[in-house]
Structure formats: structure tokens, C-alpha cells
C-alpha positions, -999 to 999 in steps of 0.1 A, spaced: -108 312 -137 -122 323 -173 -103 293 -188 -127 271 -207 -124 231 -204 -109 222 -235 -113 185 -248 -95 183 -280 -101 154 -303 -85 147 -335 -111 156 -365 -124 127 -383 -120 147 -417 -95 174 -427 -123 199 -421 -126 212 -385 -160 231 -386 -168 259 -363 -196 282 -360 -180 310 -342 -146 329 -344 -130 314 -312 -106 292 -330 -76 291 -308 -63 292 -272 -31 296 -253 -21 277 -222 -12 310 -205 -38 337 -217 -71 314 -224 -91 319 -256 -76 335 -285 -94 346 -318 -81 351 -352 -83 387 -365 -71 406 -394 -50 437 -382 -61 465 -407 -43 496 -417 -10 490 -397 24 504 -410 29 469 -425 -4 462 -444 -36 444 -433 -18 415 -412 -32 381 -399 -30 383 -360 -46 373 -329 -70 388 -302 -71 379 -263 -87 394 -233 -55 399 -216 -35 412 -244 -58 428 -272 -51 422 -308 -16 413 -320 4 407 -353 39 397 -356 67 411 -380 101 409 -380 106 388 -350 84 409 -330 50 415 -319 29 445 -324 -4 458 -312 -31 467 -336 -60 494 -330 -84 482 -359 -93 447 -364 -120 423 -374 -126 389 -363 -121 361 -389 -147 333 -393 -143 302 -414 -134 264 -413 -101 251 -403 -86 230 -430 -56 208 -421 -26 220 -446 -20 183 -455 -53 179 -471 -63 197 -504 -74 234 -498 -110 242 -511 -111 264 -542 -128 290 -523 -100 294 -498 -81 325 -505 -54 345 -483 -71 371 -466 -40 392 -452 -12 412 -472 22 426 -458 33 456 -477 72 448 -471 74 418 -493 40 426 -513 27 392 -506 -7 376 -494 -9 357 -463 -34 330 -450 -49 332 -414 -36 302 -397 -40 281 -364 -9 264 -352 -2 236 -328 25 246 -305 40 241 -273 18 273 -263 -15 260 -273 -34 264 -305 -23 298 -315 -37 319 -343 -13 335 -368 -2 338 -405 10 314 -431 27 319 -464 6 312 -496 27 281 -501 20 267 -469 58 260 -461 62 285 -432 40 302 -407 43 326 -378 25 337 -349 28 362 -320 34 351 -284 48 369 -253 62 399 -275 79 374 -299 74 363 -332 77 324 -334 84 307 -367 66 269 -376 80 250 -407 64 220 -397 30 207 -413 10 206 -382 -13 237 -386 -47 247 -401 -56 274 -425 -89 295 -419 -109 291 -448 
């Protein structure tokens, strides 16, 4: 059993600092890491990696594998707080020519990495070959 024992405590500040890239987890698949899926047909898209499914990103209601990716490092900043000026979107999709933030969403599936719009009104994450949309304000941006 490779699932970590997770003890989630609500952070005392809006900045949830981590020193490594392991920022998410799935109740079904264990630890998940935020990644930037590079050189896809949709652009360089924020996604996730887990040991059981590889690197994936979501687009158009579906999940796609990516072969070339890099792990994302940074602090988790809750979107209800003010984002630091140094926080910039790292992803980009060619279909709508917009940048996207890396995000971690509090969902019924766990704390799942995905992407968020630059106005922070909506986010998307891949899970079990589907794209899920989040419109509530309970997620973190990776800065």
C-alpha cells in the first residue's frame, strides 16, 4: 500500500508552503503532482502526474496523456486571498489563446491538480478520463 497517511490541517495563512512538488492526492490513485504538459496539440497545458496513470491534462471534457512534461514547484495560495505580484500563469492553450494557472482543487476525489482561468472564476481537472469543472472558490493557485 503506497498511499501516504495524510493529515490535512487548514493552513493558518492563505500561503500553504511546500518544499517539494508533491502538492496533491487522489483518494483512488494516491499522490499526484502538478505538471506542465509541454508541446501538446493544445499548447503547454497544466495537468497532473501519478504513478498509476502517467501525466495527463484535460481539455474539452476529456483527458489526454502527455509524453513531455515538467514538475511544477511553488507555494499554494488560496484564491480568496490576494495573489502575490510574482504569481503568473505558467500554462497556455492554443485554442483560446489564453494563459492558465496551475491549481489544486479540493474535490470529492481528493486534492487534484489541474488548471484555472486567469480571472480565477473557473478551473478544470482531469480524473478517470473525464474533465471536471470547478466554479466554487475552494482551490489553490501554485505560485
